[in-house]
C-alpha angles and dihedrals in degrees: 000000000000091000091052092047091051089050093053091045091055093048092045088057090058096055108030108185094027108055090012090078128067117273123211104180108357122103110265122207092237089059090051089052093053094049094043089055089048091053090048091053094047097050102056122150117204117215129181095282107000143048114229127202132195116283100190125061132181115202113202115203135182115255092255094048091046090053090059090061093051111135096009103060093108093052093044091049090051092052092047090049091053090050092052090048090054091045091053090051092051091049092045094232127139132247124196090211141355109295113267119210121196126184122215135171125242113192091203094061119095127221107289095023124108138170132213129203118190130191141166110236124182112225124231114298114277121199088218088067093061091100089059095224112154120225133206122273115296099037130082111274134169109259123214110300091243092057107073094141128347127216120247089242120181122355114232109219121206132185134205092207092113089062094063090087094054113115116247090229091063092050091050090049091053092050092049090055096052111122124236117266111257118247117246113273132207136192117216114202140135091012095305134106107214125186120235110230116240089249092054133257137255112217122207148100095279116103087226090070121099089228114036122199125188101207113117091222089067117086121233089256103016110158144349129224117196143152113261114215092194097054097028092228141099112262138194126210134186111241095205095286124177097236100032134225127275130195116195088348096306122113112237129213103185141020107317128191116242133187135199110290095024116141112238125181127196100201102307094339115102117211129185122229117206136175127198 
């Protein structure tokens, strides 16, 4: 639930006065996130060694609900995409590309109703895929040979009607508990300043890592930096590396909070951690 609350908090910040107030029947972004994840889970395709999930989603809204997203659809879609990417990582399923969310209007839908179509679409051919090696969720990977492009299929329609009976006090309590959106983070190493994705980043020499370093003292999957909902801070953790991880000169054994300007070392390799 904390991830969903953080999602709604970020979107609420985009549209203060629209999503910042309590809804009784309109479609809320957090409800879209739950149902998008449900559609992802229910449309899995099992390959020889991996389980693939849809990477393109069409969200159908009623005219009135669609109007409430006017001017912020791109930002909302980006946040929902980041949420699905994190969900895929938690479920250990594979995506052939970053999830794409598209909003459309259906005149037959009533206020509070929405539909979702999900499909698995292979992106344009990439020479790097010639070897056929699959990669973890969030990076381009060759899907099962039989799945070149899936049909949209049936549209699952959901309604928020059951929420009409919820007390306003409970909704206000939920909004009050939403955590603050994390500031953007960057890793500075080997002469480059690399952004940390909202879902976190694994750092190492392997090309499967979100942040790849070339130094031989860095393990293939050395460390992970991610945002911790429980502590409200960025953290770093050793992933069982050979040379260990140090923060401010002290070797760490578990997930350790870090702040902008902290000195982090992966073995003998210093990296800078910055936040905007």
